[in-house]
N, C-alpha and C positions, 0 to 999 in steps of 0.2 A: 403377638404376631405369630399365627399358627402356620404360616405358609413358608416362611423364609428358608427353611431347610429343604423345601421341595426341589430346589434347583441344585442342591449339593448331594442329596441322597436319593436314590431311586425308591419308588413306592411299588409294592408288589401285591399281587393277588396270592392268597394262600388258602387252600382248601383244607378245612379241619374235619376230623371225624364227626359223624352225626350224633354220637352218643354224648349228650350234654349232661347226663346225670353223674358221670364219673368225675369226682373232684380232682383226683390226680391228673387225669387227662386234660381237664379244663385248665388246671394250673400250668401244665406243660404247654398247652396251646397258647396261654397268655404269655409265657416266657418266650416262646418261639415268635409270636407276633411282635413282642417288644424288640427282639433281636433284628427283626426285619423292618423295624421302624413303623409298624402299623399300630400307632399309639392309641388310636380311637378304639380299635378292636381289642387291644391288650387291656385297656382300662376297663372295658365292660366285663371281661373275664376275671380280672383281679378283684373287682368289686363283688362279683358273684361268689367267689371262693373264699373271700377273706374271713367271714364269720365262722365258717366251718373249720377252716385251717387253723385259726388262732386258738380254738378250743383244744385242738389236738397237739399243736406244736407252736408254742409261743414265739420261738425264734423265727419260724417260717412266717408267722403272722406279721412280725416286725419287718421282715424282708419284703412282704407284699405291700406294707404301708410305704416303704421307701420306693418301690417300683411304681406304685400309684402316684406318688409325688413326682416321680420322673416323667410319667405320662402327662400329668398336668403341666409340668415344666415345658415339655415339647409342644403341648397344645396351647401354650402361652396363656395359661390361667393361673397367674402367680398367687392369687389369694387362696385357691384350693391347694396349690403346691405347697405354700407356706404351712397350711394346716397339717398336711400329711408328713412333711419333713419334720415338723415339730413333734408329732406323735411317734415317728420312728426314732427320733433322738431320745424321747422319754422312755421308749421301750428298749434303750441301749443297743441301737443298731451298731454293729461292730465297726463299720467303716467310717472314719472321721469325715469322709467326703460329704456325709449328710449335713454336717455343720456348714460346709461351704454352700451347698445348694439351698439350705435353709436361709442363710444370710443373703444369698443372691435374690431369693424370692422376697425377703424382707425389704431389700433395696427397691425392688420394683413396686412394692407397696408403700414406699416412702417412709418406712420405719427405720430411719438411718441409725439411730442410737443402738437399737437392738441388733441391726445388721452389723455394725462395727464390733459389737461384743462377740458375735459369732464368728466373724472373720478372724478376729484375734484369737479365739479359741482354736480355730482350724489352723492358723499359723503356728500356734504353740504345739499342736498335736502333730502337724506335718511341716516342720520348718523348711524342708527342702523343696516344697511345692510352691511355685511362683504365684499361684492363685491366692494364697493367703495375704501376701503383701499387696497384690493387685487389689484385693477387696478393701483393705485398709485405706489404700490411696484413693480408691474410687469413692468411698464414703466421704473422705476429706474433700475431694474435688467436687462432689455433688453438693455438699454444703456450701462450698465457696461459690460455685456457679449459681446456686439459687440466690445468693446475695448479690451476684454480679452478672445479671443476665445479658445476653447478646442484644443486638440492635434490631433484629428482625421482628416483624409482626407475623403472626400465624393465624390462619383461619381454616376451619373445616370446609372442604369443597363438597357441598351436598349434591351438586349436579352429577358428580362422578360416583356418588355413594350408593350403596345397596345394603341389604341385610346380611350380605356375605362379606368376604374379604376382597378389598380392592387395593392394588399395590403396584409398585415399580412403574411409575409413569415415564414416558419418553416422548419428546416432540418428533412428529413425523414429517416436518417440512422446515425449510429455512426461515419461514415467516413465523414459526412457533404457533401456528393456528390449527395444527392437528395434534391431538394428544392420544397416544396409544398406551394402554396399560393392561395389566392382567387382573382377572377377577374370576371367582368361582360362583358367581351369582347364577340364578336360575336359567338364564339364557345361554350359559356356557354349553359347549358341545359335550357330548358323552352322557350316557345315562347311568354310569356306574358311580359308586361312592368311593371316595378316596379313603383307604383304610388308615391313613395317618390321621386325617382330620375328621373323618366321618361326614365330610361334605363333598360336593361335586368337585371334579377336576377343574382346573383353571383354563381359561381361554383368553385370547387377546381381544380387547375391545377398543373402539375408537370414538373420539368426540371431536367435533369441528367448532371452531370459534367464528362467529360472524363479525361483520364490521362494527357492530355495536359493542363487541367484546363479550357477548354471551356465548356460552358453550352449549352444544346440542346434547340431547340425551344420548348416552353411550349405546352403541350397537356393536355387534360382532364385527371384527375386522374383516372377516370373510368366513365362509363355511368350508374352506379348503382353497388352496393347499396349506395355508398357514395353520389354521386351527384344526385339531384332530380330537379324538376321544380321550387323549391323554393330557398331561399338564404342559401348557405353554405359558411362558412368562419372561420377565426381565428383558424387554425389547431395547434395542439401541439402533438409532437411525443416523447415518452420517449426515453432515451438513448439506451435501448435495442431494440428499433424499433418493439416492440411486440404489442403496443397499440397506437392508434391515437385517440385523443379527438378533437372535432370540434364543431362549433355552427351551428344550423339549425333553421331557422325561417319559420314556416308554417302559413301563414296568413289565417284568416277565415273572411268571409264577415261580416262587421259591428260588430266585436267582438274584445275585448281587450285580446289578447292571447300573452303571453310572449314567447321569444325565449328559446331554450333548448340546453343543452350540450349532445352530443352523443359520444359514445365510440365504436370503431371498433377494432377487433383483426386481426392481420395479419394471413392470410391463404396462405402459400406458397409465391408466388410473388404478391398476391392480398390482398385486405382488405375484411373482412367478413361483414355480415349484421350488421349495427350499432344498438345499443340499447341505450335508454335514460339513462343518469346518474341521478338517482333520488336524487335531492337536495332540491326541494320544492314541495309542493302539490297544491298550488294555481296557476291555469293556467294563471292568469293575471300578475304574477311576471316574470320578465325577468331574465334569467340565461344564461351567455355566456362567450366567450373569455377565454377558459380554458388554464391553464399552468401547466403542470405536473412537479413535482420536479425531481431532478437528481436521487434520490433514488426511485422514482415512488410511494411513499407512501403518498404524499400530492398533492392535486389538488387546485390550486389557480384559482379563477374565479371572474366574475363581476356580480353584481346583485343590484336591487333596493328593495330587500326584507326589511321588517321591522327590525328595530334595527340598521340601518346604520347611517352614519353621515350626510346624505343629498345627493341628486343627486344619482349617482351610485358609489358604493364602491367595493373595492377588499375584497374578503372573501377567506377562506381556509377550506377545509374539508380533513379528514384523513381516511386512511384505515389500517387495521391491518395485511393484507397479500397481496402479489402480486396478481393482477387480481381481488381483492375483491371490495366490494362496499365502496364508500366514505360516511362518516357519520358526523353528528354534525358540520355543517358549523358554523364558527365563523368569526366575523369581525376583520380585522387586526388592527383596532383602529385608534385613531385620529391623531397619528403621521403621518400615511400614508393617511388616508381618510379625506376628507374635505367636506364642504357643496357643493362643486362642484362635478365634475365627475373624478373618478380615474378608469382607464381602461387599457386593453391590458397588463396584467401582463406577465412577462417572468422571469424564474429563471435560473441563470447560475450554473455551476457545483460547484462553491464555495459557493452557497447559496445566492448570491447577487440577490436581487429582482429589476427588472426594470419594470417601468409602465409609462403610459401616464396620464397626468392630466391637467385640466384647472382650478383646485382649488388651487394649489400651484402657487405662482408668477412665471411667465414665459415670453416668448418672444412674445406670441400671439398664439391663438388657443391652441391645445394640445402640450405640451412639454414632452419630455422623462426625467424621473428622475430615480435615483437608491438609494437603501437603503440596509443596512445589518442588519441581526438579531444578537442581543446581548442578550443572555438568552431568556427571554420572551418578550423582547421589540425590537423595530427597531430604527436604527439611523435616525437622521433627513434627509429627502430626499434631494439629491443634484441634481441640474439641470445639464444635460450633456453639456449645452451650445452649441453655434454654433461651427462648421458647422452642427453638428447632428441636433440640434434644429434650428428652423427658425420662422419667423412670421406666417407661415402657421401651419397646423396640422402635427405633427410628432409623430409616434406611431408604435407599432408592431415590436419591435426590436428583433433580434436573433443573437447570437454569435456562431462562430465556437468553438468547444471544445478546451480548452486550448489556445486560441488565442484571441487577441484584435482586431478581425475583424469579420465582419458579414454583415447583411442586416437590413434595416428598411424601413418603409413607410413614405412618406411625400407628402403633397399637394403643396409644393413650385413649383414655375415655374422656373425650371433649365434646360437650354439647350433645350427649346422647349417642355418640359414635360407639360402635361395638366392633371388635376384631380390628383388622387392618383397614385403614381408610387413607384417602389421599387428602393432603393438606396443602394449601397455598402458603407462600411466604414472600415477604417483600420488606425492603428497608424503608421504614417510615421516614418521611421528611423530617429533618431536624429543625424545629422551630422554637423561638424564644420570645417571651414577653417580659415586661418589667412593670411592676406596679408598686404602689406604696401609699402610705398616709403621712401627712405632714401636720405636726402639732406644735403648739407653744410649749417650750421646755419647762416653763414655770407652772402654767395652769393645766397643761395637757389637753387643752381644748384644740379642736381641729381648726386649721387655717385654710380658708378658701381663697382662690385667686392668686395663689403662689405660683410664680414662674418656675418651671422645671425644664432645664436644657439637657439634652443627651448628645454627647460629643464622642464619636467613634474614632478609634485609631486608624480606620480605613478612610477617614475624611467625611464620614456621614454626620449629619446633624439633624436633630429633631427637637421640637419645643412644644410644650403644652402647659396648662394651668390646672391647679387642683380644683375639684368640684366643690359644691356646697358641703359635702361630707369630708373635705380635706383629702380626697383621693386623686392620684394621678395614674395614668396608664399609657404605656407604649406597646403597640401590638407587634405581631410577628414581622410586619413590613418595615418596622423601624429598627429591628435588631438582626444583625447578621452573624454568621458563623465566624469563628476564629478572629474575633474583634474585641478589643478592650474598650470600655466605655467610662467616661467621666460624667458624673451627674452633678449639675450645678443648680442650686436652689436659691432663689432670692425673692424677697418681698420687702416692702417699706417697713421701717422701724424694727427690723430684725437683722442680725448678722447673717450674711450668706453662709450656706453650708455646701459641702461637696462630698460626693461618695464615688465609689468605683465598683464596677462589676465587669466580668469578662466571660466571653463564650469560648475563649481559646482552650482547645483540648477537650471540650465538652461534646460528647458524641451522641447524646440523646436529648430530646426536647426538654425544656425546663421553663417554668414560670418563676422568674426572679421576683423577690419581694425585698424592697429597701425602704424602710421608714425613716423619717427625719424628725428631729426635735429642734426647732429653731430657738435660738437664744435672743430674747428681746434686747434691743440696745437701751441700756439704762441711762437715766439722766445724771446720776452721780458717777464720780470717777471709779475706774476699775483698777485695783492695785495689780501691778505686774509681780509675778511670783519671784521671790528670792533675788531682788535687785538691791543689794545692800552695799554700803560704801564704808571705807575706812574713815576714821575721825578726821575732819577737816580736809578730805580729799574728794575729788570728783571723777577720777579715772574709773572706767567700767572694768571691773575685775574679770579675768578670763572665765572663771568658774561660773559667772552669772550670765555670760553671753547666750548660753543655750536657753536660758529662761525667756529670751526675747523671740525664740522661734515661733511660739504660739501667736505673738503679736504680728510677726512677719506674715504668717499664714493668713491671719485675719485681714491684714491690709491687702494681701494679694487676692483673697477671695471676695473682698468688698472694695472694688476699685473706686467707688464713689465716696468713700469715707474720708473726711478730714478730721484729724484728732488733735487734741492737746496732750502733750507729754509734760506732766507736772512733777517736779522734784521737790523733796522736802528734806530739811535738816533736823537735827535734834535741837534742843532748847539752849544749848550752851553757846556762848558767844553773842556778839552784837547782831542787830538786824542787818546792818550794812554788810558785814562779813557773810552772814548766812544767806542773804538774798543773792549775793554774787556766787556763792558756792552752790546753791541749789540751781541757779540758772545754768551754771557750767555742767552740773550733773544732768540736767534735762537735755542740754545741747549735746552732751556725750552720747546719750541714747539716740537722739535724732541723727547724729553723724554716723552711728553704727548702722541704723536702718537705711540711710542713704547709701552706705557702702554695700548693703545687701539688695539694693535695687528699688527701694521705695522712693517715690517722687518726693523731694523736699517740700514742695508746695502743699503737700497733704498733711504737714505736721507743724504745730506751733509749740515751741519749747517755752515753758513757763517755770520760773523759780518762785516758790512760795516761802522760801526761808523756813523760819520756825513758827510761822503764823497758824498752821493748821495741824494740830497734834493728831496723831493717829487714833482711830477708834477701833478697838479689836472686835471684829465681826463674829468670830467663833473662837471658843476657848483654845488657846495654843500653849505648848510647852516648849521653851527654848533654853538650851544649855542647863536644864534642870529646874528652870523657873517657870511657873504657870501664870498665865495672864487670862483672866476670865473674860467671857464675851461681854461686850458693851462697855468695856473699860476704856476711858479716854486717857491717853498717855500725856497728860499735861505736865508742865514743869513742877507744879505743886505735888501731883501724884508721884512723880519720879523721886522728888526730893524726900518724900516720906517712906520710900522703900528701905528695908532694914540694913542693907549693906551695899558697899560700893560695886561689887560684882553684879548684884541684882540691878542696880541703877544703870550700869553700863549696857546690860542687855536691853533694857527698856529704851535707852537712848538709841541703840542700834536699830530697834524696831521702828523708831520715828524717821530714821534716815532711809527714805524710800522713793520710788518713782511710780507714778500712776498715769493712766491715760483716760481720756474722756472724749466721746464722740461729739464733735461740734456741728457737723452737718453731713449729709449723704449725697450731695449733688456735684461732687468734683468731676470735671470732665477733662481728660488729658488732651493736650494738643501735640503730643509726641515730642515735646521738648526734652532735653536730657534730664534725667531724674534728679540731678544735683543742682539744677538752676531753676529759678533763683534760690538763694539760700533760705533755709527755714526761718520763719518769723520768730523773733526773740521777744519775750514778754516777761519782765521781772515784776512779780506781783508786789505792790506796795500797799501800805495802810492807806 
């Protein structure tokens, strides 16, 4: 952004001697132009004298490299600035500040690792300068913000664009249908070239939005009294659209004259003759970039007047009546202002202050920050982050009334933009979708016709079925913000499954993906994990109660299941004793499940005694003894084990409880879960 200093520093005409062949005089002229901030003219002379000077005086050649880099810095050409600062450092430029400016250019060129290295070198060489630590923190913040971007969407507004610089938009009416901005495009007034930029002086332009939302091609705001042959920019119009404040910079030859704020009152459809807003008396002090508050009683502005925090600060002046004069400027303080530059203030209707800064850690160049007033103080400024901020200069923001949308200026190179350009921004709607594929857990084949229910914590409900490809989908109309969802999946011959997703706390759109693998309901019994019993006892031991949680969940997720709970003993003892013992063990599990809320009518307790020895499905090791897969723990097998301890472990493995699905069609009539009692069925030979 090659223009933003226009409203803080005056630009001057300077007449040089006509003898262009004398190198010392050309170099003197370049230095003088640089002092007067005529960077375009200074750059041309530095480039002409460099080759001759460096042959005669190497140190002076290195100094010219540094000055050339500074010219490119102020002309906002960071790639060229980077090159010349690097060459100056290699030539042993004596001032460590070259490391800082080199690192600054590297940041704008998104070379963060190398930028950090040079900021750290500068910090080591000049430990008392705040800029070294600022640079380190800026790189760290930039890397963080790139990984955690903001919520705005940003687009280049080509309607307002030109081949020149277009910047500092402001709405010109309460409907936000008039946009006023500054530009140095060909249609700007004045025929002279700005010695800072080498381009035309800037004028104020205007564009109108029609009922269809389209903006007209920009035209001059007028050819007087607002626009002159000098620089006009940074407009601010109050919500009543009765007053417009803007900056004007009138250069004087070889004199240090500051920019000034002007005020114009609306006269019908036009603007009246501007008059200066008297804020300072010293002509060398710059005052510019006005921002009128929503109540039109406070004027925020930028100045380098005494009493600031360094660089250019944001100040505020107040008036006691509408249309009156602003008085008693005061600095906004060190929470907002830094030793760097704070610029381009803007105040929303809720009082939030937006501004651009290169003194607070940022992404490179100027970044846009916001702060809120709390009593007599301001909150710590927050960086808006990308995509509003970028490694380039980002500044001059304006919002539509009551909306999170508007425009701002940026020097980023987006879609072919060059120089400063106006971008639109808006908060994209936050939308969610949910999709997934449902498969058989055993075969991994897709399952079609599976019912999927989506139940929201806000009371919402939606239902769908999987396609022939096993896919389900809920669109944005079925999923809401700040809502937790339960996903219930069910189909015949499979255990039901459930999942959970939430949009609570999620600030940007997301497409959720949740796949399911359904477990087929087997014909054979399913052993419950770690339900073991003491010899000749049926009580459910406390340490094994947690093993039933999975079965409880299965019964709750599958309300149509009716199951058999089958209990087994070891081979010791008579059939009569073991039948009774196993039935009691099965009933103990049923009683526990009833206690946990499972309807007793959905369970059949069966005691198999010692009739069904366990078959080891997968090789297991218990208490140091290994039992291979497919081993059947018959009485004969156990009796042939080598020692009593080994046999005791085998007997313990036979003492178990299993469940088997009997049917899937249970329908509750809302009777109490513990009536009638569970069916008892002792298995006999």
